[in-house]
N, C-alpha and C positions, 0 to 999 in steps of 0.2 A: 551663263550656261544654265539650261533648264535643269530641274531636279532629276528628271528622267535620264538626261545625258550624264549628269554627275554620277547617278547610281550605276548606270550601265558601264561608264568608264571605270568606276571604282571596282566593280566586279570583274571587269576584264583584266585590270591590273593584278587583282588578288589571285585569280585562277588561271591567267595566261600571261605570266610575267614576261616571258621571252617575246611574245607578240607585242605586249604593251611597250617593252623597251625598244623594240624595232620601230613602233609607231612614234615614240618620242624622238628617236634618232632621225627618223624621216622628217618629222616636223621641224626639228632644229636645222636639218640640212636644207629643207625647203626655204626657211627664213634666210639662211646664209646665202642661198642661190639668188633670192630676190634682192637682198642687200648688195651682192656683188654686181648684179645686173644694173641696179640703180647707179652704182659708182661708174660702171662702164659707160652708161648713158651720159654721164657728165664729162666724159672724155679721159678718164684715168686709164692707164694701161691695165691689162688683165691681171698682172701680178700684184700691182698696187691696189687695184679694186678689190681683189680677194683679201689682201692684208687689211685694208680699211674695213671691210665687212666683218672680218674676224675681231678686229679691235672694237667694233661697234657691238658685236654680240657679247664680248667679254670672256671668251673661252668656251669652246664647244662642250667640254666635259662638265664645266660648272653649270652651263645652261641645262644640260641633260639631267643633272642631279636636281636642279631646281624644279624642272618639269616633273621629275619622278617623285619629288617630295611634296607635290601639290595635291590637295584633296583629302577627303576623309579616309580613303583607303591606306594612305601613308600611316595614319595613326593606328589603324587596325593591324597593318603589317608589322609595325614596330611592336605592338603588344604581343602578336603571335611569335615574333622573334624572341621577345623577352621570355615568353612562356617556354619556348623550346630551350633556350639557354638555361632557364631555371630547372627544367626537367633534367637536363644533362648534369647540372651541378648537384642536384639531389640524387641522381643515379650514381654519381661518383662518390657519394657519402651515404651508403646504404644504412649504416648503423645509426647515424644522426636522423636520417629520414624516418626509419622505422620507429625509433624511440619517440620522435615528435608526433607522428601520425597516431601511434598507439595511445600516447598520452592524451591527445586531443579527443580521440574516439572514446576513450574511457570516461574522461571528464564530461564532455558534452553529451554523449550518448546516455550515460547513467543518469545525469541530471534531467535530461529530457524525459526519459522513461518514468522516473519517479514522479516528476511534476505532472506528467500526463495521467498517472494513476491517482495522485492525490487531488488534482484539480476538480474532477467531477464529483468526488466524494465529499470534500471539505469546503471547497470554495465556490463552485458553480451552484447557482440557485436550483432548487428542486424543480422538476418540469411541470409546474402548475402555475396558473395565473396568480400573481401576488403571493408567491409561496411564503414570503416572510410573515404573512398573517395566519398561516396554518400552525397550530400549536398542539402538542401532546399534553393532555391533562393527567396529572399523576397523583397517586395517594402514597404517603410516606408513613412508615412506622415511627414510633417515638425515637428509635435509635437511628433514624435516617434511611433505613432500608426501604426499598420500593415494594409496593403491592399492586396487584391488578385491581382494576376498578369494578364497580357494580352497576347493573342496569338501573337499580333503584336510584342511585346517586345521579346517573345520567338523566333519568326521567325528571328528577327535581331540578336539575340544572336547566333543562329546556323550559321548565315552567317559571323559574325564578331568575335565571341569569339575564344580565343586561348588556354584557360586553361582546356577545358572540352572534354572528350572522347565522351560523349553523353549528350543530354538534352531532357527533355520531359515535356509536360504540361498535366494536367488531370482535370476532373470534374466528379461529380456524374452522374449516368445514371440509371434509374429505368424502364427498359422495361418490357412488359408483354409477356411471352412466351405462345404461343398457339400451341396445338398439340393434340394427342390422349388423353393425360391426361388432367386434369382440367387446365384452364388458371392459370398462376402463375406469380405474380409480383416479379421480381428479383432485387437484388441489384447489380449494376455493375458500370463500369467506361468507359467514353470516354477518350481515351488517344492518344497522338501523337505517331509516329512510333517507337521512340527509348525508350519507357517506360520500357520494359523488359530488354533492354540493359543497361539502367541506373542501374537497380537493379541487373544486373548480372545473370539473370536466363533465361531459354529457355523452351519452351513447351517440355514435355516428349514425346508427340505424335504429329506429324504434324510439322508445321513451325511457325516462328514468323512473325510479320507484316513486310512489306517492304515499300519502298517509294511509290510504285504504289498503295498501299492500302490507304495511307493517303493523298489523293488529292481530290479536289472538284469533286463531282459526281463519285467518285471511286467505286470499287466493295464493296458490303455489305458483310463484312467478320467479324467473331467473334472468339475469343479464349475463352474457357470455363475452369472452375476450375475442379479439380479432384472430389470435392464433388458433383458438378452439373452433371458431367459425370456419376458418379455412381448412383445418385438419379434419374435422368430423362432418362438416356440412358443405365442403367444396366452395365456400364463399357465396352460397346461394342467398340472395337478398330476401327471398321468401321465407327464410328461417324465422323471422319475426311473426309471431302468431302460431308457430308450430309447437306441438307438445313433445317433450322429451321425457324419458324415464330416468329418475335419479332415486336410488335407494328404494326401488319398487313403487315410487310415487310419481304421478304425472306432473310435470312442471311446464308452464307456458313461457316460452322465450319472448321477452318483451323488448329486448334491446341488445345491440352489439357495440362494444366499446371500440374507439378508434385504434388503428394500428400504432399510433404514436403514444398511446396511454401507457404510462409507466407506474405500476402500482408498488411504490417503494415500501409500503407497510407489509406486503406479502408478494414478493416478486414472482413467485411461482403460481399464484392464484389465476385461475382461468374462468371462474364463474362466481356469481354473487347472488345471494338470496336474502330476503328480509329475515330479521331475527324473530319477529312475531312473539314477543315475550309475554308471559302471563304474570302480571304484577301481583296477583293474589298469592303466588307461590313464594315460599321462603327463599327459593333460589335467586329471586330478584336481587337479593343482597349478598349473593356469593361473589367472591373476588376472582372472576375468571374472564374479564373483558378488558379491552383497551379503549380509551376514549380520546378522540381528536376533535378539534373545534377550529372554526375560522373566525378570527377576530373581526369586529366591525371596523370599517375605515376610520383611521384616526385613533383607534384604541391601541395602546402599547401592550406588550406582553406582560409587563408588570401590573398594569391595570386589569388585564384579563385574569391574572393569577389572584389578585385581590378579590375580584368578583367571585371567582370559583371558590376561594377560601371562605368568603362570606356565606355563600350558599351551603357549602359543606358543613360549616360550624352550626348553621341554623338547623340543618337536617339531623346532625348528631344529637342536638338537644332534644329532638322529638323522638329519637329512637332509643330502644332499650340497649344498655351496654352489652347485652348478650347478642344483639344483632350487629352492632358495629363497635369497633374499638374506639373508645372516647379519645384516645391519644393520637388518633389519625390526623395527619396534617395534609394539606392540599397544596399542590404546586403546579406550575405550567412551564413548559420548555418549548422552544421552537422545534418543529418536527425534524428539521435537518440536524440540529444539535443533539436531539434525543437519539436519532438513528445512528449517529456517528460517535456517540459518547464512548463506546467500547474501544474504538480504534483511533480516535482523534489524537491522543497523546502519542501513540505508536507511530502514526503516519507523520505527524509534525516532527517527531524525533528523527525519523528516517529522512525526511526532507532536509532537516538541518545537517544530517550526516552527509548526504549527497552534495549539499552546497559546499561543505568542507572539502569533499573530493574535487569539486570543480575548482576551488581556490588552489588546492595543491596542484592540480593539473596546470593551472595558469602559471603558478610559480615554477613548475618543472619546465614548461615550454619556454618561459622567460630565461631560465638558467641555460637551457640548451642553446637558445639563440644568442645569448651573450657570449657563451663559450665559443660558438662557431664564428661570431663576428670578430672576436679578438684574433682568432687564428687566421682570419682573412684580411687583416689590415694591410699586409703586404700586397695582396691581390688588388685591393681597392687603390692603394697608392700607385701601383704599376699602371692600372687603367687610366688613372688621372694623369700620370706622367706621359702616357701615350696619346693624350688629347681628349679623353672622355670627359664630358661636362659633369659637374657635381650633381646636377639634377638627374642626369642619366644613370649615375651609379646608384643614387638613392632609389630611383624608380625601379631599377633592376632588382634591388633587394626587397622592395615592397612586393614586386611580382612573385619572388620566391616565397615570401611569407604567405601570400594569398594562395599560391599553388599548394603549399603545405596545408593551409586551412581547408581548402577544397578536398584534398585527400583525406584529411582527418574527419571532415564532415560526412563524406561517403561512408567511411568506416564507422562513424558515429551512428549513422542510421541503422547499420547492422547491429551495433551494440544495443541501441535503444529497442530494436525489435526483440532481441534475445532477452533483455531485462524485462520488458513488458510481458513476454510470454511466461517468464519465470514468476513474475508478480502474480499473474492470474492463477498459476498452478499453486503457488505457495500461500495465496491469500486465505485468511481464515474463513470457514464456512459462514454464509450469511452476510458477507461483506456488502454493505449498502452500495448500490449502483456499480457493482463489479463489472457488469456488462458494458458500462459506459467508458471503461478504461480503453484508451486508444492513443495512437501517436498524435502528439501536439506539435505541428510544424512551427508555430510562433515561438514556443519555448525553445525548440531546437535551434532556430535562427538566432534567438537571443543569446543562448549559451555559446554558439559558434562565434557570433560577433564579439562578445565580451572577450573570449579567449584570443580571438584574432587581434583585437585592438591592443590587448596587453602584450601579445607577442610582437606586434608592429612597433609599439612604443619602445620596447627594449631591444628588439632585433635590429632596428634601423640605427640605433645609437652608434655602433662602431663605424658604420658607413659615414654618418654625419661627422664623427670625429676625424675620420680619415680625410674627408673633403676639406675640413677646416685646418688640418695640420699641414706640415711640410712634407710633400710626397717623397723628397730625397731622403729625409730623416727616417720616414716610415719604411722606405725600401731598405735602408741600411739596417734598421732594427729587425725587420721582418716580424716574426711572432715570438722573438726571444723575450721581449719585455712586455709586461702586462700593465695596463693602467691601474694604479692603485685603487681608484674608485670602483673599477669593474670588479676587481678581486673582492673588495669589501662587499659590494652589492651581491655577488654570487654567494658569498659565505652567509650573508644575512638571509638570503632566500632559502638556503639549506636549513638554517636554524628555524626559519618559519615552517618549512615542510615537516621537520621533525616534531615541532610543537603541535602542529595540526594533526599529525598522525597519532601522537600520544593522546590527544583529546578523543579521537575516534576509538582508539584501542581501549581506553579507560571505559568509555561508554559501552563498548562491546563486552568487555570483561565484567562490568557490573551486571549487565543483563544476563550473561551466562551464569554468574554466581547466583543471581536471583532465580533463574529458572531451576537451577540445581536445588536451591532451598525450597522452591515451590513443590517440586516433585518429591521432596523428602517429607512433605506434610502428610500426616495420616488422613486419608480420605474417609476413614471410618468403616471401610469394608475391604474384603479381599477380592481384588480384581482379577488376579491371575487364575486362568482356567475357566473363566465364566464367559459364556456367549449370551447375548441378549437379542431378542427380536420383539417387535411390537405387533400385536395381533389386534385387528379391528373388526367390528361387527357393523353390518348394514342390512336393511330390509325389514319388512313388517313382522317377520317371524321373531324379531328381537324387540318388539314393542313392549312386551312384558319384562320387567326387571328380573323376574325369576328365570325366564328363558335365557337371558344374557348371562346371568350368574352361573346357570347350569352349563352353558356352552363353555365358559372359561374353566370351570372345574373339570369338564371332560377333556379339554385341551391339556390341562396340567397332568391329568392321569395318563393321557396318551403319550405325552413327551417323556414322562418318568419311565415309561416302559421301553424306550428306545435303548438298544444295547450300547453300552459305553457311558450312559448318563448316570451320574452319581446322585444328583438331586435336581429338582426343578420346582419353580414357584412363580407366582405372579405378583405384580405391584402396579398400582395406579400411576405412580410417577417414578422414573428411574433417576438415580443420582447423577448429576453432572451431564445430563442429556439435553438440558434446555427445558425440561418439564418444570412447571411452576404452578402449584396449587396450594393456596393457603386458606385457612379458616380461623375464625375466632374460637379459642378454646376457653370455656367458661368453667372455672372451678367453684364448687359450692362453698359456702361459708362454713367455717368450723368454729369450735369453741375459742380458738386463739387467733383465727384469721378471718378477715372479711372476704366476701366473694370478689374474685378478680378474673379479668379476661386478658388473654395473651394471644397474639397472632403466631401461628405455627404452621409448618408444612403438615398436610394430612396425607398419610400413606394408607391406602386400602390394599391389604396384602392377603395372600393365601397362607395357610400354615406351611412352615418350612422356608419362608422367604428369608428370614433373618439368619437361619442356619446356612442356607445356600450362599448368601452374600457375606457370611461370616461377620455379621455385626454382633459385637459381644454383648452378653447379658450381664448387667451390673447388679441387679437385685430382682428378686421375685422369680417369675416364670415367663416363658414365651408362649405364643399361641400354639394350640394343638388341634387335632381333628375334632375335638368335642366342642369347639367354639363356633357353633353353627347358629343359624338364624333364630332357632327356638331357645337357645341357651341364654343365660344372663349376658348382657353386653359388657365386653371387657376391652381395655385399651392399654397400650404401652406408651410410656413417655421417653423422650430422649433425655440423656443425662443432663444437658444444659437446661432444659425446661424444668426438670425436676429440681435442679439446684436453685434456679431462679425463684420458683414458687415455694418450695418447701425447705430450702436451705439444708440443714443437717438432719431434718426430720424424715421419718419414713413415709413415703407417699403411698405405699401399698394399702389398698382398701379405700383410699380416697376416691371421690366421685367427680365427674366432669361431664359437660355437654360440649358438643362440637357444632359450630355454626348455628343454624336455626332449629336445631333438634328439639322437638317438643315431647319426644317419647321418653322412655326410661333412661336415666343417665348411665354413662359408662363407668365401670369400676376399674381402677388402675390395678393391674396385676403384675406389672414388671417395669423395670427401667433398663434401657439399652444404651449402647454407646452412641455418641454423636456422629452424624454423617454429613459431609459437605454436599449440599444439594445443588447450589447455583455455581459455585466456583471454589477451587482450592484456596484462593486468596481471600474468600469471604467467610467470616466466622459467624454465619447465621445458621445455627444448627437446631433451633427449637423445633421439635416435631412431635406429632402424636400418631400412633399406629392403631388401626382398627382392622378387624378381619373384613374382607370384602363381603362375606356372607351377612355380616351384621350392619353394614353401612346403609345409609338412608336410601340410596338408589344404586343402580348398576352403572359402572363405568363402561362406556362402549369401546374403549381402547385400553388395553392392558399390556404392560411390558413383561415378557417372559424371560426369566433368568435361569440359565441352565449351567450347572457345574459338571464338567466332563473332563476326561483325560485328554482328549483332543477335540475341543469344542468346534473349531473352525471346520474340521473334516466332517463333523456330524450335522452341520447346518442343513444339507439336503434332506437327511433323514428326519430332522426336527420339523422342517417344513411339511414333509409328507405326513408326519404324525398330526400336525395341526389340521391339515386338509383332510385327514381321515375322519375328523369330526364334522367338518363342513368345508368342502372344497371351493366354496364361493367367497370365503373370507380372506382378505389380503394379509400377507405377512410382510412387514416393511421394517426399515431401520435396523437391519441386521448388522451387528458389530460385536467384536470382542470388548469386554469391559476395559481391558488395557487400552484399546483404541479410543474408547469414550473418555477415559481418564486423560489421555494425551491430547485429545481434541479440545478439552476444557481449557488448556493453556495455549491454544493455537495463536491467539493474538500476540502473546509475549514471544512465542517461538518465531512468529512471522517477523517481528521487529528484530529479534536476535539474529536471525539468518541474514537479514539485510545489513544490519550493523556490522556483522562479522565480515560480509563480503566487502563492504566499503572500507572497513578498517584494514583488511588485507590489501586492498588496492592502494590505500594511503601508505601502508607500510612499504609496499613494493616501490611506489613512486618516491618515497623519502629515501629508500636505499639507492634507487637510481640517481637521485639528486646528489647524495653524498658521493657515490662512485664517480659521477660526472665531474663534480668540482675537483675531487682529488686527482682524477685522471688528467684533467686539464691542467691542474697545478703542477703535476709531475712533468707534463709535456713542456710547460712554460719554464720550469726550473731545471730543465735538463742540464744546462751549462753549469748552474750552481751545484747541482748534485754531482756532476762530473768533477768539478774542482774539489768538492768535499772528499770524494773518493780518492782523487789523486793526492790529496794532502793527508790521507791515512784514515779517513772515516771508514768504519767497518760496515758490512752489509746490515748487520743487526741494528746499528745506530741509525742508519738511513731508514730502515723499516720503521723503527720506533718514531722517528721524526714525522713520517707521513701518517702513521697510525695516530700519533698524538694530535696532529692537526685535525684529522677526521673525528676522533672521539671528543675533542674539545668542542667542535661544532655540535656534535650530538648532545653533549652534556648541557650546553647552553639551550638547545632546543627542548631537552627534557625539563629543564628548570622553568622555561616559559610555558611549556605544555602542562605542567602540574598546576600552574595558576589558571590556565585556560580550562583544564578539566574540572578544577574546583568550582569554577563559575558555571560551566556548561552542564555539569552533572545535575544541577538543579532542575533542568528541563525534563529529566527522566525519573525524578524521584517517585512520581505516581506509578511508574511501571516497575519499580523495585519491590521485592518481597523478601523480608528477612535479611536484607543487606543494607548497610549504610552507604550513602553516596561517597563517603570517605573511607571505604573499606580498605585497610592497609594491604591485605593479601592481594587484592586486585591491582593496586597501584604498584606494589613491588614486583608483581609478576609481569605487568606491562613494561615497566622500566627494564627488567631483565631481558625480555624479548626484544625490545627496541635496541638495547646495547649489543645484544648478540648479533642482530641483523646488521647493525652499523659496523660492527667489527668485521663481519664477512665482506661488507661493501668496501671497507677500507683496505682489506688484506690484498686485493688484486693490484691496485695502484702501488701499494707499498712494496709488494714483491717485485713489480716491474721496475720500480725505482732502484731497488737493491741490486737488480741484475744489470743495470747500466754499466757499460764498459767506459771508464774515464778516458782512455786514449782515443777511442772512436768518437766519443762525444766532443772532445776538445779539437780533434782534427776537423770535425764537421763544422765547428764554429769558425 
């Protein structure tokens, strides 16, 4: 028979069964008529000819069944029938079906979502050619803390380095674009000439920067992103060669980056311009840049680090210690590792947590299928006794498992979508490649296959035992007796669930305690009631430092006059906001101490800043309105820096220089409390404060801090006060200091929330497992319990019996879980703060919670067992 005829015949059988049956009957009847005619032709009487034909055919009904069972459509039809039967069976057990589907959806969906989020951040290569060769070059303090790099060191690296194909430095740039559309403040970067060569990308339209672009007083050129090109220039290819106005200056557009370009170093950047540094200025040695480089083919990261360190040490020997800290160390890290170092531990810990949830889900599904299989032994035995083949019974049960998996898979997609959405919302600000987070079908299929295979392996076991056993014996026993191995297996699985749940709960508890300790750390300032805004300047009218400083002073005065404002001040960098500016602080030699240099945060502040932020004065005085540009230069030290340099001596009156300052030295007039600048968990508080009026140059962006009774409500009035001075200057980064403080621990809070969610899921699954095993045990031991009650056992003793069984399993799980938690907690040690991984309060609290939940889970089956009527039970037997 041709393929087409087989296909058409099969489709007719599947979709027109009655017509196909009639065709088969007609075909058999036609053959019977022909055989009868042949026997008549040989001379047999009609009755004997018909009988001989029927004997030859072998039974009309059998032939019809053989014809009906022929072809691919029979297999499809059987599968459809199995699926319908499975659906009826699952509909008849809604509790079992719902529990299994929810467990599958939770385990597979959550695992898929988490891996889909972690994969592009930690495991996928960055979207650049040979991304493993792109490195971040770092400068480290003597205590291991990081510092931004300098243009001078980058310049020397390009001249002397031997391991790099290209190197570049970069810094943020926020120009205002002016044109026919409304002025727009843009995120951008100032970069050195080889920036895009380091990343291995080129503009899709126009050209890249060349050496002539990146020189002092070179041409004003800019490369724009595909998004900006389409938004502001409607995707016009003639934009290359067009002039645009940025910060009152004309810039020539020389290129457009491809739409696929992903700028991981500054994801929001939409345009790039050359740095055009002046090496003759002292600022060339200021630590305010980041350096990246591309290793040459065949050069390892370790070799690149050695080369960079060689160049750095040679440069330090040539520089004055007042220009560069002699204790500076030089290091290199892969770009991907450096970008993810803040969240790597948290994401790996979360990935491990969700893997435990998947294991618990597999255990729970296994337990449910084992319990259901035991209760159906009588059904399997009856079907076999009625003629069903062993293979047929096993195939039917396999179909039920696959239907359950399909239902769980559909629900799991919904769970994965919800978890992914929550991850994006909860992810800490600046999470690398957050936009690349998306559903990962391969991971979803893997999780579903693993869970399904585990379920099949254990779910089919009862059917296999029923097919191998004696059907008559199984029919007589029904579901009264349970195979001892099954009971032990199910109890062992519950113990495993409890142990895994305890591991997750301990991890969650340790993170919670750690976060509590972190927020109990003194930040060094009073955040309550303070609102902060960043004010920026742009345009040629601010070319003179005096104009910029005067603008900020007028802003401070205008904001202080807003009704409801208690105090207002300005600072060059705001604590815990991500601002990071350090300088070398050079102390002059004294009669008892030699000259020394320390790296420290430099705060350029207005009078009243320390009072507004409630940073305590430890010794001396604070800045006042008399500390102006014409007055003697004064400075304040942080308590930690004063202690490191002067010990118990009085620093008041001592002198220092900051950075490349060649003018009169600053005189120390006060010591103030330490402030956490980068993180609550980092004890790097060395700082020096100067008045903005006496600083070397004007900062073009200052953070305004305002203390008021209701700061959030006053934000519009504060904005208007700023714009009353100059309505063209943007006001950005508006937040309450309490929010800034909370955001500084966003990574830990992110990990905590996910750990808590998965720990709660594990706890619920473990409780469901305990309940399921005890409920099944009560059902299987109904006869035994009835006999106990008939012989005089009280309801209390029966409840204690069931509770003891459940709590014994819980106790074993807790014991194993403690060992697991002891080992697993090593993975989150780096995320803990002020809490030991063996914190007894956490462990005792988790054990108490687990025992309480287990008791509740045991109580329902125990109460049900105690309520059994012995007379009714024994009559049923």
